[in-house]
TIKETI-610254 format. One line per 4 residues: number of its first residue (from 0); their letters; for each residue x, y, z of N, C-alpha, C. Coordinates in steps of 0.001 Angstrom, whole numbers, plus 500000, padded with zeros to 6 digits. Each point is the difference from the previous one (the first is absolute). Example, Ala and Ser with C-alpha at 12.3 -4.5 7.8 and 13.67 -1.06 7.14 Angstrom:
<loros>
0> as> 513190/494310/507800/499110/501190/500000/500900/501200/500000 ~ 499650/501050/499280/500820/501190/500060/499230/501090/500730
</loros>
This chain:
<loros>
0> xxxx> 888438/178469/594902/500043/498640/499461/501418/499685/499558 ~ 500435/498795/500269/501362/499590/499656/500057/499582/498538 ~ 501025/500461/499318/500193/499656/498596/500951/498822/499876 ~ 499670/499108/499082/500882/498908/499601/500393/500265/498568
4> xxxx> 501238/499703/499641/500488/500333/498670/500295/498773/499149 ~ 500052/500245/498686/500374/498959/499047/501335/499382/500388 ~ 500153/498719/499682/501240/499315/500350/501094/500151/498950 ~ 499637/500199/498729/500946/500023/498879/500755/498669/499881
8> xxxx> 499419/498920/500509/500663/498697/499938/499877/499357/498614 ~ 498925/500307/499279/499877/499523/498620/500793/500984/499141 ~ 501057/499508/499370/500983/500872/499373/499661/500318/498544 ~ 500468/501163/499499/499786/500348/498596/500482/498888/499076
12> xxxx> 499191/499700/498990/500323/498937/499057/499445/498654/500384 ~ 499561/499850/501267/499417/498729/500436/498721/499721/499230 ~ 499761/498744/499703/498762/499623/499334/498825/500113/500972 ~ 498873/500422/499475/498796/500120/500827/499634/498643/500586
16> xxxx> 499917/499876/501307/499549/498738/500583/498616/499641/499477 ~ 499847/498767/499572/498728/499604/499403/498974/499664/501072 ~ 498743/500217/499647/498920/499680/500923/498732/499698/499213 ~ 499084/499374/500697/498628/499823/499516/499095/500238/501191
20> xxxx> 499173/501044/499909/499186/500414/501130/498563/500282/499557 ~ 499043/499830/500920/498608/500333/499681/499737/501490/500196 ~ 499002/500491/499263/499538/501346/500297/499095/499932/501229 ~ 499544/501151/500446/499236/500045/501245/498677/499256/499903
24> xxxx> 499455/499903/498800/498723/499297/499836/500165/498488/500078 ~ 501223/499529/499784/500253/498565/499958/499558/499358/498696 ~ 499519/500801/499071/499481/499478/498737/501075/499847/498924 ~ 501125/500670/500193/501030/499956/498968/501380/499964/500655
28> xxxx> 500900/499252/499381/501387/499941/500450/500887/500661/498948 ~ 501027/500661/500464/500925/500710/499114/501403/499451/500184 ~ 500678/499767/498901/501400/499600/500025/500857/501199/499637 ~ 501126/500118/500675/500891/501138/499741/500463/500015/498553
32> xxxx> 500232/498841/499431/500465/499943/498610/498943/500546/499050 ~ 498732/499752/500296/498925/500527/499154/499856/501509/500165 ~ 500203/500492/501214/499901/501439/500243/501079/500771/499242 ~ 501155/499372/499828/501117/500656/499321/499967/499794/498485
36> xxxx> 499369/498926/499571/500036/499652/498578/499442/501133/499126 ~ 500800/500415/499026/499580/501038/499072/500091/501409/500539 ~ 500450/500167/501254/500121/501322/500606/501418/500527/499839 ~ 500117/501306/499947/501321/500630/499952/500589/500178/501396
40> xxxx> 499153/499916/501014/500444/500074/501397/498850/499538/500883 ~ 500342/499591/501211/499000/499574/500978/500369/500552/501368 ~ 499022/500625/500644/500164/500493/501367/499267/499057/500944 ~ 500723/499491/500990/499422/499173/501057/500046/500824/501277
44> xxxx> 498837/500191/500628/499969/500763/501245/499346/499152/501085 ~ 500671/499887/501133/499422/499336/501160/499203/501050/500768 ~ 498743/499675/500246/499074/500979/500559/499053/499295/500965 ~ 499105/500760/500584/498928/499453/500828/498907/501050/500082
48> xxxx> 498955/499710/500760/498860/500911/500043/500059/501009/501135 ~ 500601/499625/501121/499859/500845/501189/501187/500932/500232 ~ 501114/499788/499325/501213/500778/500266/499819/501459/499581 ~ 500265/500952/500895/499845/501407/499627/500942/500440/498885
52> xxxx> 501148/499334/499869/500936/500353/498929/499436/499598/498634 ~ 499339/498847/499962/499367/499570/498752/498800/500887/499692 ~ 499176/500259/500995/498833/500859/499803/500419/501373/499478 ~ 501145/500461/500459/500488/501332/499641/500213/500144/498493
56> xxxx> 500491/498953/499364/500298/500110/498566/499055/499203/499114 ~ 499066/499249/500597/499154/499090/499229/499229/500660/498859 ~ 499330/501151/500217/499271/500609/498881/500929/500423/498864 ~ 501152/500559/500358/500959/500426/498983/500541/498797/499241
60> xxxx> 500246/498908/500721/500534/498793/499362/499035/499466/498952 ~ 498703/500070/500268/499021/499557/499022/500101/500784/498699 ~ 500101/501322/500105/500129/500849/498813/501354/499788/499324 ~ 501021/499881/500800/501369/499809/499517/500086/498719/499161
64> xxxx> 499457/498918/500530/500044/498719/499289/499186/500056/498716 ~ 498851/500664/500045/499168/500117/498800/500735/500742/498898 ~ 500743/501039/500379/500764/500745/499015/501085/499160/499361 ~ 500702/499241/500802/501084/499182/499460/499491/498745/499300
68> xxxx> 498778/499576/500294/499426/498857/499286/499908/500304/498513 ~ 499776/501259/499668/499920/500415/498598/501359/499903/499306 ~ 501045/499872/500810/501359/499897/499458/500562/498585/500194 ~ 499103/499057/500208/500350/498586/500075/500810/499640/501245
72> xxxx> 499709/500684/501094/500613/499681/501288/498926/499350/500869 ~ 500290/498803/500503/499059/499296/500850/500211/500316/501471 ~ 498942/499848/500766/500051/500196/501450/499297/498832/500680 ~ 500496/499620/501158/499327/499016/500840/500295/500345/501457
76> xxxx> 498974/499932/500836/500166/500197/501441/499828/498654/500688 ~ 500762/499801/501060/499959/498741/500753/499843/500315/501480 ~ 499014/499378/500614/499768/500147/501433/500483/498733/500692 ~ 501031/500135/500822/500583/498849/500700/499731/500020/501498
80> xxxx> 499173/500917/500465/499781/500116/501440/499245/498795/500574 ~ 500245/499749/501281/499290/498964/500751/498569/500476/500208 ~ 499065/499425/499248/498623/500483/500060/499222/499451/501192 ~ 500557/499015/500683/499347/499553/501232/500225/501032/501100
84> xxxx> 501211/500515/500086/500297/501019/501002/499503/501378/499573 ~ 499910/500215/498676/499574/501297/499460/498875/499770/498990 ~ 498792/499691/500491/498899/499648/499099/499612/501114/499034 ~ 500349/501245/500325/499687/501103/499081/500796/499908/498700
88> xxxx> 501003/499125/499977/500773/499775/498779/499512/498777/499228 ~ 498868/499462/500383/499472/498802/499359/499545/500226/498568 ~ 499737/498908/499284/499664/500080/498585/498791/500874/499663 ~ 498921/499923/500787/498828/500810/499667/500316/501483/500116
92> xxxx> 500790/500359/500996/500407/501397/500142/500978/500411/498905 ~ 500794/499048/499493/500892/500297/498877/499196/500426/498772 ~ 498901/499312/499745/499153/500346/498860/499470/501420/500152 ~ 499518/500327/501184/499468/501341/500258/501088/501067/499878
96> xxxx> 501171/499682/500535/501107/500962/499981/500419/500305/498565 ~ 500157/498954/499191/500421/500191/498614/498970/500818/499224 ~ 498726/499702/500209/498945/500730/499293/499965/501461/500431 ~ 500149/500244/501286/499947/501368/500526/501094/500870/499411
100> xxxx> 501179/499413/499794/501150/500789/499572/500325/499849/498515 ~ 499128/499368/499248/500195/499918/498554/501156/499108/499587 ~ 500236/498955/500769/501050/499060/499644/499436/499015/498970 ~ 500268/500249/498745/499516/499127/498942/500968/498862/499701
104> xxxx> 501078/499931/500743/500980/498924/499850/499700/498909/501032 ~ 500549/498803/499831/499725/498922/500957/500514/500330/501406 ~ 499201/499631/500977/500357/500127/501415/499905/498595/500567 ~ 501150/499405/500293/500086/498572/500289/500264/499718/501475
108> xxxx> 499611/498813/500422/500112/499603/501396/501071/498940/500160 ~ 501039/500355/500754/501132/499111/500289/499794/499392/501378 ~ 499073/499074/500106/499600/499470/501299/501154/499343/500744 ~ 500878/499302/499285/501108/499306/500655/501167/500919/500332
112> xxxx> 500005/501187/499441/501067/500992/500157/501300/499607/499306 ~ 499979/498937/499235/501212/499531/499336/500455/500946/498892 ~ 499060/500661/499351/500382/500933/498934/500697/501222/500595 ~ 499469/500522/501077/500657/501132/500670/501428/499633/500397
116> xxxx> 500180/498793/500492/501341/499557/500405/500914/499867/498784 ~ 499471/499514/498892/500817/499840/498791/500484/501343/499464 ~ 499199/501034/500218/500361/501345/499545/500772/500785/501068 ~ 500161/499428/501169/500611/500699/501137/499220/501269/500336
120> xxxx> 498690/499937/499831/499160/501149/500327/499971/500193/501514 ~ 499915/501249/500422/500022/500289/501433/498852/500884/500450 ~ 499542/500887/499117/499048/501017/500418/498877/500149/498978 ~ 498975/500698/500438/498928/500387/499083/499943/501526/499975
124> xxxx> 500211/500569/498799/500241/499339/498713/501493/499705/499780 ~ 500273/499011/499170/501366/499661/499597/499950/499736/498494 ~ 500792/500748/499230/499903/499991/498538/501187/499291/499346 ~ 499697/499230/498937/501008/499297/499212/499649/500186/498523
128> xxxx> 500967/500441/499214/499802/500250/498571/500885/499065/499181 ~ 499379/499275/499066/500711/499061/499145/499861/500413/498536 ~ 501046/499723/499219/499923/500287/498568/499322/498854/499261 ~ 499962/500089/498686/499290/499004/499198/500625/498608/500094
132> xxxx> 501263/499932/500435/500679/498718/500179/499812/499434/501408 ~ 499258/500714/500823/499786/499552/501373/501156/500303/500926 ~ 500861/500945/499619/501162/500370/500822/499645/501201/500881 ~ 500395/499928/501255/499724/501100/500917/500786/501243/499596
136> xxxx> 499280/501087/499795/500635/501265/499627/499975/501012/501128 ~ 498990/499907/500854/499847/501015/501044/499228/499408/501159 ~ 500427/500314/501189/499197/499807/501199/500234/501217/500873 ~ 498936/500505/500562/500130/501226/500783/498667/500683/500162
140> xxxx> 500055/501272/500347/498797/500726/500334/499207/500442/498770 ~ 498727/500230/500236/499104/500571/498995/500379/501459/499781 ~ 500146/500694/501109/500483/501382/500022/500327/500343/501448 ~ 500295/501248/500266/500391/500404/501344/498852/500320/500927
144> xxxx> 498776/499839/499536/498843/500315/500825/499726/498887/501005 ~ 499649/500415/501208/499605/499074/501052/498817/500623/500740 ~ 499185/499204/500668/498899/500595/500770/500520/501043/500987 ~ 499469/501191/499879/500351/501046/500955/501194/500858/499659
148> xxxx> 500735/499694/498898/501175/500843/499729/499718/501127/499012 ~ 498767/500098/499524/499528/501092/499144/500581/499991/498590 ~ 500880/499061/499689/500522/499905/498632/498917/499424/499102 ~ 499838/500520/498794/498958/499491/499114/500304/498594/499501
152> xxxx> 498957/499238/499760/500148/498664/499430/500106/500158/498485 ~ 501154/499635/499457/500257/500197/498574/500434/498721/499281 ~ 500539/499042/500746/500577/498810/499377/501287/500294/499259 ~ 500666/501096/500372/501138/500496/499222/501128/498976/499846
156> xxxx> 500377/499332/501082/501127/499071/499910/499640/498765/499178 ~ 498822/499461/500217/499595/498836/499206/499812/500401/498541 ~ 499444/501159/499750/499816/500471/498623/501344/500104/499279 ~ 500979/500602/500663/501322/500147/499386/500608/498633/499716
160> xxxx> 499805/499054/500916/500549/498659/499807/499333/499300/498820 ~ 498688/500148/499884/499293/499384/498876/500458/500622/498686 ~ 500108/501311/499971/500433/500676/498766/501388/499520/499591 ~ 500906/499872/500955/501346/499514/499698/499949/498569/499478
164> xxxx> 499193/499180/500638/499892/498597/499591/499443/499886/498583 ~ 499002/500784/499695/499426/499961/498654/500998/500454/498938 ~ 500929/500864/500380/501040/500466/499063/501206/499070/499992 ~ 500014/499004/500878/501131/499094/500084/501185/500577/500723
168> xxxx> 499767/501017/500823/501073/500663/500747/500129/499351/501371 ~ 501210/499618/500366/500253/499367/501299/499802/501013/501122 ~ 499363/499554/501065/499755/500850/501166/501080/499724/501033 ~ 500652/501046/500464/501051/499842/501004/499357/499704/501353
172> xxxx> 500155/498791/500533/499326/499660/501257/500483/500817/501189 ~ 501166/500598/499887/500512/500805/501119/499176/501268/500206 ~ 499231/500376/498999/499191/501212/500109/498578/499706/500459 ~ 499668/498722/500118/498645/499628/500411/499774/500300/501478
176> xxxx> 498803/500404/500323/499605/500225/501382/498970/498935/500366 ~ 500121/499418/501182/499089/498908/500345/498563/500469/500161 ~ 499100/499122/499643/498610/500231/500366/499894/499825/501505 ~ 498973/500549/500577/499791/499797/501430/498511/499944/500287
180> xxxx> 499671/499346/501082/498602/499850/500371/499866/499070/501181 ~ 498832/499400/500132/499768/499026/501062/500691/498686/499628 ~ 500444/499283/501005/500593/498694/499703/498933/499043/499487 ~ 500402/499088/499130/499109/498910/499630/499661/499229/501271
184> xxxx> 498730/499671/500157/499544/499334/501226/500220/498492/499855 ~ 501165/499566/500472/500376/498596/499864/499213/499135/500964 ~ 499726/498787/499567/499345/499044/500877/500932/499627/501138 ~ 499443/499644/501131/500800/499646/501166/500972/498882/499649
188> xxxx> 501270/500269/500241/501034/499025/499693/500432/500007/498551 ~ 499393/500876/499191/500311/500010/498568/500818/501182/499550 ~ 500437/500824/500948/500786/501187/499622/501304/499565/499373 ~ 500317/500530/498802/501221/499560/499297/501263/500519/500659
192> xxxx> 501089/499307/499756/501277/500344/500628/500503/501367/499554 ~ 499663/500417/498759/500510/501278/499501/499310/501185/500634 ~ 498855/499775/500639/499220/501107/500557/500364/500236/501453 ~ 500110/501259/500354/500220/500331/501406/501363/500584/500248
</loros>
């Protein structure tokens, strides 16, 4: 399988692009400002249901997020895939996927793909970490594990970034390693200029 990597186009210190998106049930909408309000940090991850890279870390991510929730760190996942071309990424399957993997954080549907473009997201999974002021502190990989490489799923790189952010320590972006996975499934004619 071909890997696509993070773009690193959203630069350290950039303000979190704002959004308002529905959850998979369509019963509730979430605003980025509300997700960050009162939090010491917020992790935004672009994900989907069918990608083997997401499936590879999904159970660990559920436990990881639950642990950091106790330390006032918020998490939100966003699915920006074209669900007409990839119906397995549709909202009903999102609900099942989140429940299966213990994702107690919001899993939102970016039907227009505009949020993915605002974040310069390229792959699933793609991680973005913001501090309490909404400033980007880290973008990069969860850890060095990938499907088939036998490395354990630990969340080591994201964990270190969160710990640094909570301590107010600046993260050197030159040391970041890109996340990698399947490309976001852009709608026909909607592929962004930064991708590819």
